[in-house]
Biopython code that builds the backbone (N, CA, C, O; Angstrom):
import numpy as np
from Bio.PDB.StructureBuilder import StructureBuilder

atoms = [
    (1, "MET", "N", (89.989, 79.376, 56.027)),
    (1, "MET", "CA", (90.074, 80.681, 55.465)),
    (1, "MET", "C", (90.680, 81.681, 56.428)),
    (1, "MET", "O", (90.300, 82.852, 56.389)),
    (2, "GLY", "N", (91.553, 81.304, 57.246)),
    (2, "GLY", "CA", (92.212, 82.255, 58.116)),
    (2, "GLY", "C", (91.409, 82.547, 59.369)),
    (2, "GLY", "O", (90.578, 81.748, 59.799)),
    (3, "SER", "N", (91.670, 83.688, 59.933)),
    (3, "SER", "CA", (91.033, 84.011, 61.206)),
    (3, "SER", "C", (89.996, 85.114, 61.069)),
    (3, "SER", "O", (89.668, 85.774, 62.055)),
    (4, "ARG", "N", (89.476, 85.327, 59.868)),
    (4, "ARG", "CA", (88.457, 86.352, 59.697)),
    (4, "ARG", "C", (87.207, 85.994, 60.471)),
    (4, "ARG", "O", (86.691, 84.879, 60.398)),
    (5, "GLY", "N", (86.742, 86.977, 61.211)),
    (5, "GLY", "CA", (85.514, 86.749, 61.961)),
    (5, "GLY", "C", (85.706, 85.953, 63.235)),
    (5, "GLY", "O", (84.734, 85.682, 63.940)),
    (6, "PHE", "N", (86.932, 85.572, 63.549)),
    (6, "PHE", "CA", (87.185, 84.780, 64.739)),
    (6, "PHE", "C", (87.391, 85.704, 65.931)),
    (6, "PHE", "O", (88.254, 86.581, 65.896)),
    (7, "LYS", "N", (86.622, 85.516, 66.961)),
    (7, "LYS", "CA", (86.779, 86.286, 68.191)),
    (7, "LYS", "C", (87.191, 85.328, 69.299)),
    (7, "LYS", "O", (86.488, 84.362, 69.596)),
    (8, "PRO", "N", (88.341, 85.611, 69.905)),
    (8, "PRO", "CA", (88.771, 84.705, 70.973)),
    (8, "PRO", "C", (87.845, 84.842, 72.178)),
    (8, "PRO", "O", (87.351, 85.928, 72.478)),
    (9, "LYS", "N", (87.624, 83.745, 72.849)),
    (9, "LYS", "CA", (86.777, 83.758, 74.037)),
    (9, "LYS", "C", (87.586, 84.291, 75.213)),
    (9, "LYS", "O", (88.754, 83.945, 75.386)),
    (10, "ARG", "N", (86.961, 85.120, 76.002)),
    (10, "ARG", "CA", (87.616, 85.628, 77.211)),
    (10, "ARG", "C", (87.196, 84.762, 78.385)),
    (10, "ARG", "O", (86.023, 84.426, 78.555)),
    (11, "SER", "N", (88.183, 84.414, 79.180)),
    (11, "SER", "CA", (87.836, 83.592, 80.335)),
    (11, "SER", "C", (87.205, 84.470, 81.407)),
    (11, "SER", "O", (87.546, 85.646, 81.533)),
    (12, "GLY", "N", (86.307, 83.913, 82.159)),
    (12, "GLY", "CA", (85.629, 84.654, 83.216)),
    (12, "GLY", "C", (86.586, 85.105, 84.297)),
    (12, "GLY", "O", (86.397, 86.168, 84.890)),
    (13, "ALA", "N", (87.616, 84.309, 84.564)),
    (13, "ALA", "CA", (88.581, 84.670, 85.601)),
    (13, "ALA", "C", (89.365, 85.909, 85.200)),
    (13, "ALA", "O", (89.612, 86.780, 86.033)),
    (14, "LYS", "N", (89.759, 85.998, 83.936)),
    (14, "LYS", "CA", (90.536, 87.148, 83.463)),
    (14, "LYS", "C", (89.695, 88.418, 83.555)),
    (14, "LYS", "O", (90.192, 89.458, 83.988)),
    (15, "VAL", "N", (88.457, 88.346, 83.160)),
    (15, "VAL", "CA", (87.558, 89.497, 83.230)),
    (15, "VAL", "C", (87.353, 89.904, 84.689)),
    (15, "VAL", "O", (87.318, 91.096, 84.997)),
    (16, "ALA", "N", (87.218, 88.942, 85.574)),
    (16, "ALA", "CA", (87.006, 89.236, 86.995)),
    (16, "ALA", "C", (88.237, 89.910, 87.598)),
    (16, "ALA", "O", (88.100, 90.832, 88.401)),
    (17, "VAL", "N", (89.428, 89.467, 87.226)),
    (17, "VAL", "CA", (90.657, 90.068, 87.745)),
    (17, "VAL", "C", (90.784, 91.512, 87.279)),
    (17, "VAL", "O", (91.112, 92.397, 88.070)),
    (18, "ILE", "N", (90.527, 91.751, 86.009)),
    (18, "ILE", "CA", (90.612, 93.104, 85.472)),
    (18, "ILE", "C", (89.560, 94.007, 86.118)),
    (18, "ILE", "O", (89.860, 95.144, 86.481)),
    (19, "ALA", "N", (88.356, 93.519, 86.260)),
    (19, "ALA", "CA", (87.295, 94.300, 86.894)),
    (19, "ALA", "C", (87.638, 94.600, 88.352)),
    (19, "ALA", "O", (87.376, 95.701, 88.839)),
    (20, "GLY", "N", (88.214, 93.637, 89.040)),
    (20, "GLY", "CA", (88.620, 93.848, 90.434)),
    (20, "GLY", "C", (89.710, 94.899, 90.554)),
    (20, "GLY", "O", (89.687, 95.722, 91.468)),
    (21, "ALA", "N", (90.664, 94.872, 89.634)),
    (21, "ALA", "CA", (91.745, 95.862, 89.654)),
    (21, "ALA", "C", (91.202, 97.262, 89.392)),
    (21, "ALA", "O", (91.627, 98.226, 90.029)),
    (22, "ILE", "N", (90.278, 97.370, 88.468)),
    (22, "ILE", "CA", (89.671, 98.668, 88.168)),
    (22, "ILE", "C", (88.868, 99.162, 89.377)),
    (22, "ILE", "O", (88.938, 100.340, 89.728)),
    (23, "ALA", "N", (88.117, 98.280, 90.003)),
    (23, "ALA", "CA", (87.329, 98.667, 91.175)),
    (23, "ALA", "C", (88.227, 99.122, 92.320)),
    (23, "ALA", "O", (87.909, 100.091, 93.009)),
    (24, "ALA", "N", (89.349, 98.428, 92.528)),
    (24, "ALA", "CA", (90.277, 98.815, 93.589)),
    (24, "ALA", "C", (90.897, 100.185, 93.308)),
    (24, "ALA", "O", (91.058, 100.994, 94.221)),
    (25, "THR", "N", (91.242, 100.443, 92.051)),
    (25, "THR", "CA", (91.826, 101.731, 91.674)),
    (25, "THR", "C", (90.826, 102.863, 91.887)),
    (25, "THR", "O", (91.175, 103.911, 92.429)),
    (26, "VAL", "N", (89.597, 102.652, 91.466)),
    (26, "VAL", "CA", (88.565, 103.671, 91.645)),
    (26, "VAL", "C", (88.299, 103.897, 93.134)),
    (26, "VAL", "O", (88.129, 105.037, 93.568)),
    (27, "GLY", "N", (88.263, 102.833, 93.904)),
    (27, "GLY", "CA", (88.054, 102.967, 95.350)),
    (27, "GLY", "C", (89.179, 103.727, 96.020)),
    (27, "GLY", "O", (88.925, 104.585, 96.866)),
    (28, "ALA", "N", (90.421, 103.428, 95.658)),
    (28, "ALA", "CA", (91.567, 104.128, 96.236)),
    (28, "ALA", "C", (91.550, 105.606, 95.860)),
    (28, "ALA", "O", (91.853, 106.462, 96.692)),
    (29, "ALA", "N", (91.203, 105.906, 94.633)),
    (29, "ALA", "CA", (91.134, 107.306, 94.203)),
    (29, "ALA", "C", (90.025, 108.041, 94.960)),
    (29, "ALA", "O", (90.209, 109.192, 95.355)),
    (30, "GLY", "N", (88.900, 107.401, 95.161)),
    (30, "GLY", "CA", (87.808, 108.015, 95.909)),
    (30, "GLY", "C", (88.186, 108.273, 97.356)),
    (30, "GLY", "O", (87.870, 109.328, 97.906)),
    (31, "TYR", "N", (88.856, 107.319, 97.971)),
    (31, "TYR", "CA", (89.295, 107.494, 99.359)),
    (31, "TYR", "C", (90.310, 108.628, 99.459)),
    (31, "TYR", "O", (90.263, 109.418, 100.402)),
    (32, "GLY", "N", (91.219, 108.714, 98.504)),
    (32, "GLY", "CA", (92.201, 109.796, 98.485)),
    (32, "GLY", "C", (91.535, 111.148, 98.341)),
    (32, "GLY", "O", (91.901, 112.101, 99.029)),
    (33, "ALA", "N", (90.564, 111.240, 97.456)),
    (33, "ALA", "CA", (89.840, 112.497, 97.274)),
    (33, "ALA", "C", (89.070, 112.862, 98.541)),
    (33, "ALA", "O", (89.033, 114.029, 98.929)),
    (34, "TYR", "N", (88.468, 111.892, 99.173)),
    (34, "TYR", "CA", (87.740, 112.146, 100.420)),
    (34, "TYR", "C", (88.687, 112.655, 101.501)),
    (34, "TYR", "O", (88.360, 113.590, 102.232)),
    (35, "SER", "N", (89.868, 112.034, 101.600)),
    (35, "SER", "CA", (90.842, 112.448, 102.609)),
    (35, "SER", "C", (91.325, 113.869, 102.369)),
    (35, "SER", "O", (91.522, 114.628, 103.317)),
    (36, "LEU", "N", (91.513, 114.224, 101.127)),
    (36, "LEU", "CA", (91.976, 115.571, 100.811)),
    (36, "LEU", "C", (90.906, 116.619, 101.083)),
    (36, "LEU", "O", (91.223, 117.741, 101.479)),
    (37, "MET", "N", (89.659, 116.268, 100.877)),
    (37, "MET", "CA", (88.575, 117.225, 101.031)),
    (37, "MET", "C", (87.945, 117.220, 102.418)),
    (37, "MET", "O", (87.003, 117.970, 102.673)),
    (38, "SER", "N", (88.452, 116.392, 103.306)),
    (38, "SER", "CA", (87.903, 116.300, 104.652)),
    (38, "SER", "C", (88.009, 117.640, 105.353)),
    (38, "SER", "O", (89.031, 118.318, 105.247)),
    (39, "THR", "N", (86.958, 118.031, 106.071)),
    (39, "THR", "CA", (86.947, 119.328, 106.747)),
    (39, "THR", "C", (87.190, 119.188, 108.238)),
    (39, "THR", "O", (86.915, 120.116, 108.998)),
    (40, "SER", "N", (87.695, 118.056, 108.663)),
    (40, "SER", "CA", (87.978, 117.845, 110.079)),
    (40, "SER", "C", (89.072, 118.803, 110.533)),
    (40, "SER", "O", (90.089, 118.953, 109.857)),
    (41, "ASP", "N", (88.864, 119.456, 111.684)),
    (41, "ASP", "CA", (89.855, 120.405, 112.208)),
    (41, "ASP", "C", (91.179, 119.734, 112.502)),
    (41, "ASP", "O", (92.236, 120.326, 112.281)),
    (42, "SER", "N", (91.140, 118.491, 113.002)),
    (42, "SER", "CA", (92.391, 117.826, 113.344)),
    (42, "SER", "C", (93.194, 117.479, 112.104)),
    (42, "SER", "O", (94.423, 117.438, 112.161)),
    (43, "ALA", "N", (92.534, 117.229, 110.994)),
    (43, "ALA", "CA", (93.250, 116.875, 109.773)),
    (43, "ALA", "C", (93.716, 118.100, 109.006)),
    (43, "ALA", "O", (94.694, 118.024, 108.263)),
    (44, "SER", "N", (93.037, 119.225, 109.169)),
    (44, "SER", "CA", (93.361, 120.397, 108.369)),
    (44, "SER", "C", (94.509, 121.205, 108.940)),
    (44, "SER", "O", (95.094, 122.025, 108.232)),
    (45, "GLY", "N", (94.844, 120.995, 110.199)),
    (45, "GLY", "CA", (95.942, 121.728, 110.793)),
    (45, "GLY", "C", (95.549, 123.076, 111.352)),
    (45, "GLY", "O", (96.407, 123.812, 111.839)),
    (46, "GLU", "N", (94.276, 123.419, 111.295)),
    (46, "GLU", "CA", (93.817, 124.686, 111.838)),
    (46, "GLU", "C", (93.832, 124.628, 113.361)),
    (46, "GLU", "O", (93.621, 123.568, 113.952)),
    (47, "ASN", "N", (94.082, 125.765, 113.988)),
    (47, "ASN", "CA", (94.081, 125.892, 115.441)),
    (47, "ASN", "C", (95.137, 125.031, 116.106)),
    (47, "ASN", "O", (94.997, 124.681, 117.278)),
    (48, "GLN", "N", (96.185, 124.684, 115.387)),
    (48, "GLN", "CA", (97.270, 123.903, 115.953)),
    (48, "GLN", "C", (98.556, 124.684, 115.768)),
    (48, "GLN", "O", (98.780, 125.280, 114.715)),
    (49, "PRO", "N", (99.408, 124.684, 116.796)),
    (49, "PRO", "CA", (100.673, 125.394, 116.644)),
    (49, "PRO", "C", (101.567, 124.696, 115.629)),
    (49, "PRO", "O", (101.485, 123.482, 115.436)),
    (50, "ALA", "N", (102.404, 125.469, 114.997)),
    (50, "ALA", "CA", (103.328, 124.884, 114.023)),
    (50, "ALA", "C", (104.336, 124.011, 114.761)),
    (50, "ALA", "O", (104.813, 124.397, 115.828)),
    (51, "PRO", "N", (104.667, 122.853, 114.222)),
    (51, "PRO", "CA", (105.631, 121.983, 114.892)),
    (51, "PRO", "C", (107.019, 122.620, 114.895)),
    (51, "PRO", "O", (107.393, 123.344, 113.972)),
    (52, "LYS", "N", (107.760, 122.335, 115.943)),
    (52, "LYS", "CA", (109.106, 122.871, 116.063)),
    (52, "LYS", "C", (110.008, 122.129, 115.077)),
    (52, "LYS", "O", (109.934, 120.908, 114.943)),
    (53, "THR", "N", (110.843, 122.877, 114.404)),
    (53, "THR", "CA", (111.750, 122.263, 113.446)),
    (53, "THR", "C", (113.187, 122.514, 113.889)),
    (53, "THR", "O", (113.450, 123.347, 114.757)),
    (54, "GLY", "N", (114.087, 121.795, 113.289)),
    (54, "GLY", "CA", (115.491, 121.962, 113.605)),
    (54, "GLY", "C", (115.951, 120.985, 114.667)),
    (54, "GLY", "O", (115.157, 120.199, 115.185)),
    (55, "PRO", "N", (117.217, 121.033, 114.985)),
    (55, "PRO", "CA", (117.758, 120.097, 115.974)),
    (55, "PRO", "C", (117.287, 120.458, 117.384)),
    (55, "PRO", "O", (116.951, 121.613, 117.648)),
    (56, "PRO", "N", (117.261, 119.479, 118.288)),
    (56, "PRO", "CA", (116.853, 119.777, 119.663)),
    (56, "PRO", "C", (117.908, 120.643, 120.357)),
    (56, "PRO", "O", (119.095, 120.595, 120.035)),
    (57, "SER", "N", (117.438, 121.422, 121.306)),
    (57, "SER", "CA", (118.362, 122.266, 122.059)),
    (57, "SER", "C", (119.127, 121.417, 123.073)),
    (57, "SER", "O", (118.775, 120.264, 123.320)),
    (58, "ALA", "N", (120.171, 121.995, 123.654)),
    (58, "ALA", "CA", (120.973, 121.272, 124.646)),
    (58, "ALA", "C", (120.123, 120.914, 125.864)),
    (58, "ALA", "O", (120.299, 119.846, 126.449)),
    (59, "VAL", "N", (119.208, 121.796, 126.246)),
    (59, "VAL", "CA", (118.326, 121.534, 127.387)),
    (59, "VAL", "C", (117.417, 120.343, 127.087)),
    (59, "VAL", "O", (117.228, 119.474, 127.938)),
    (60, "GLU", "N", (116.858, 120.304, 125.884)),
    (60, "GLU", "CA", (115.981, 119.181, 125.492)),
    (60, "GLU", "C", (116.758, 117.870, 125.465)),
    (60, "GLU", "O", (116.243, 116.838, 125.892)),
    (61, "VAL", "N", (117.980, 117.901, 124.970)),
    (61, "VAL", "CA", (118.802, 116.687, 124.897)),
    (61, "VAL", "C", (119.088, 116.162, 126.298)),
    (61, "VAL", "O", (118.941, 114.968, 126.559)),
    (62, "ARG", "N", (119.492, 117.042, 127.190)),
    (62, "ARG", "CA", (119.805, 116.617, 128.568)),
    (62, "ARG", "C", (118.569, 116.057, 129.273)),
    (62, "ARG", "O", (118.643, 115.021, 129.934)),
    (63, "ALA", "N", (117.444, 116.739, 129.130)),
    (63, "ALA", "CA", (116.212, 116.295, 129.797)),
    (63, "ALA", "C", (115.756, 114.938, 129.264)),
    (63, "ALA", "O", (115.362, 114.063, 130.035)),
    (64, "THR", "N", (115.809, 114.769, 127.957)),
    (64, "THR", "CA", (115.386, 113.504, 127.361)),
    (64, "THR", "C", (116.322, 112.375, 127.756)),
    (64, "THR", "O", (115.871, 111.277, 128.085)),
    (65, "ALA", "N", (117.619, 112.635, 127.726)),
    (65, "ALA", "CA", (118.596, 111.605, 128.110)),
    (65, "ALA", "C", (118.414, 111.216, 129.572)),
    (65, "ALA", "O", (118.451, 110.033, 129.911)),
    (66, "ARG", "N", (118.216, 112.211, 130.443)),
    (66, "ARG", "CA", (118.021, 111.920, 131.865)),
    (66, "ARG", "C", (116.760, 111.074, 132.069)),
    (66, "ARG", "O", (116.784, 110.081, 132.796)),
    (67, "ASP", "N", (115.658, 111.474, 131.423)),
    (67, "ASP", "CA", (114.404, 110.727, 131.561)),
    (67, "ASP", "C", (114.546, 109.305, 131.026)),
    (67, "ASP", "O", (114.042, 108.358, 131.629)),
    (68, "PHE", "N", (115.232, 109.156, 129.892)),
    (68, "PHE", "CA", (115.437, 107.834, 129.305)),
    (68, "PHE", "C", (116.239, 106.947, 130.249)),
    (68, "PHE", "O", (115.844, 105.815, 130.529)),
    (69, "LEU", "N", (117.364, 107.461, 130.739)),
    (69, "LEU", "CA", (118.226, 106.656, 131.613)),
    (69, "LEU", "C", (117.551, 106.345, 132.942)),
    (69, "LEU", "O", (117.743, 105.258, 133.487)),
    (70, "ASP", "N", (116.765, 107.278, 133.475)),
    (70, "ASP", "CA", (116.022, 107.008, 134.708)),
    (70, "ASP", "C", (115.015, 105.879, 134.494)),
    (70, "ASP", "O", (114.895, 104.982, 135.329)),
    (71, "ALA", "N", (114.299, 105.925, 133.382)),
    (71, "ALA", "CA", (113.312, 104.879, 133.090)),
    (71, "ALA", "C", (114.009, 103.535, 132.865)),
    (71, "ALA", "O", (113.519, 102.500, 133.314)),
    (72, "TRP", "N", (115.130, 103.548, 132.183)),
    (72, "TRP", "CA", (115.870, 102.308, 131.908)),
    (72, "TRP", "C", (116.399, 101.706, 133.210)),
    (72, "TRP", "O", (116.315, 100.497, 133.425)),
    (73, "ALA", "N", (116.944, 102.566, 134.073)),
    (73, "ALA", "CA", (117.480, 102.092, 135.347)),
    (73, "ALA", "C", (116.369, 101.561, 136.244)),
    (73, "ALA", "O", (116.602, 100.660, 137.051)),
    (74, "ALA", "N", (115.162, 102.112, 136.111)),
    (74, "ALA", "CA", (114.032, 101.663, 136.919)),
    (74, "ALA", "C", (113.418, 100.374, 136.379)),
    (74, "ALA", "O", (112.491, 99.824, 136.973)),
    (75, "GLY", "N", (113.938, 99.898, 135.258)),
    (75, "GLY", "CA", (113.391, 98.661, 134.670)),
    (75, "GLY", "C", (112.083, 98.860, 133.960)),
    (75, "GLY", "O", (111.247, 97.957, 133.929)),
    (76, "ALA", "N", (111.889, 100.035, 133.386)),
    (76, "ALA", "CA", (110.653, 100.353, 132.652)),
    (76, "ALA", "C", (110.991, 100.606, 131.187)),
    (76, "ALA", "O", (111.053, 101.755, 130.749)),
    (77, "PRO", "N", (111.208, 99.532, 130.431)),
    (77, "PRO", "CA", (111.609, 99.718, 129.027)),
    (77, "PRO", "C", (110.558, 100.415, 128.170)),
    (77, "PRO", "O", (110.907, 101.109, 127.216)),
    (78, "ASP", "N", (109.285, 100.242, 128.492)),
    (78, "ASP", "CA", (108.235, 100.921, 127.722)),
    (78, "ASP", "C", (108.316, 102.434, 127.905)),
    (78, "ASP", "O", (108.187, 103.196, 126.947)),
    (79, "ARG", "N", (108.528, 102.849, 129.137)),
    (79, "ARG", "CA", (108.657, 104.270, 129.420)),
    (79, "ARG", "C", (109.942, 104.822, 128.788)),
    (79, "ARG", "O", (109.954, 105.943, 128.278)),
    (80, "ALA", "N", (111.018, 104.033, 128.823)),
    (80, "ALA", "CA", (112.271, 104.459, 128.197)),
    (80, "ALA", "C", (112.110, 104.559, 126.680)),
    (80, "ALA", "O", (112.647, 105.470, 126.050)),
    (81, "ALA", "N", (111.373, 103.626, 126.107)),
    (81, "ALA", "CA", (111.171, 103.643, 124.655)),
    (81, "ALA", "C", (110.381, 104.870, 124.221)),
    (81, "ALA", "O", (110.586, 105.376, 123.117)),
    (82, "ASP", "N", (109.484, 105.355, 125.070)),
    (82, "ASP", "CA", (108.736, 106.563, 124.737)),
    (82, "ASP", "C", (109.646, 107.780, 124.598)),
    (82, "ASP", "O", (109.282, 108.761, 123.950)),
    (83, "LYS", "N", (110.815, 107.714, 125.199)),
    (83, "LYS", "CA", (111.743, 108.839, 125.151)),
    (83, "LYS", "C", (112.647, 108.812, 123.930)),
    (83, "LYS", "O", (113.371, 109.773, 123.671)),
    (84, "THR", "N", (112.609, 107.717, 123.179)),
    (84, "THR", "CA", (113.476, 107.635, 121.995)),
    (84, "THR", "C", (112.781, 108.160, 120.784)),
    (84, "THR", "O", (113.358, 108.169, 119.697)),
]
sb = StructureBuilder()
sb.init_structure("model")
sb.init_model(0)
sb.init_chain("A")
sb.init_seg("    ")
for serial, (resi, resn, name, xyz) in enumerate(atoms, 1):
    if name == "N":
        sb.init_residue(resn, " ", resi, " ")
    sb.init_atom(name, np.array(xyz, "f"), 0.0, 1.0, " ", f" {name:<3s}", serial, name[0])
structure = sb.get_structure()
């Protein structure tokens, strides 16, 4: 008589995958909300100077290049990499 009254069985694995995806989404949203509402001074940007914007000045370029080349010539690639 057709499919009247027939309910397909759901596999436990499919239900577990869907439940896991929902739990991960809710967890990520909660973490995002917590991060946005955090009152930590370091995260809020309070009491910190505004970062400098724009291209570096000629003095900054020369100083950085000199420091980089000095570190490279001294065989200190880690110190040179900090200048890049």
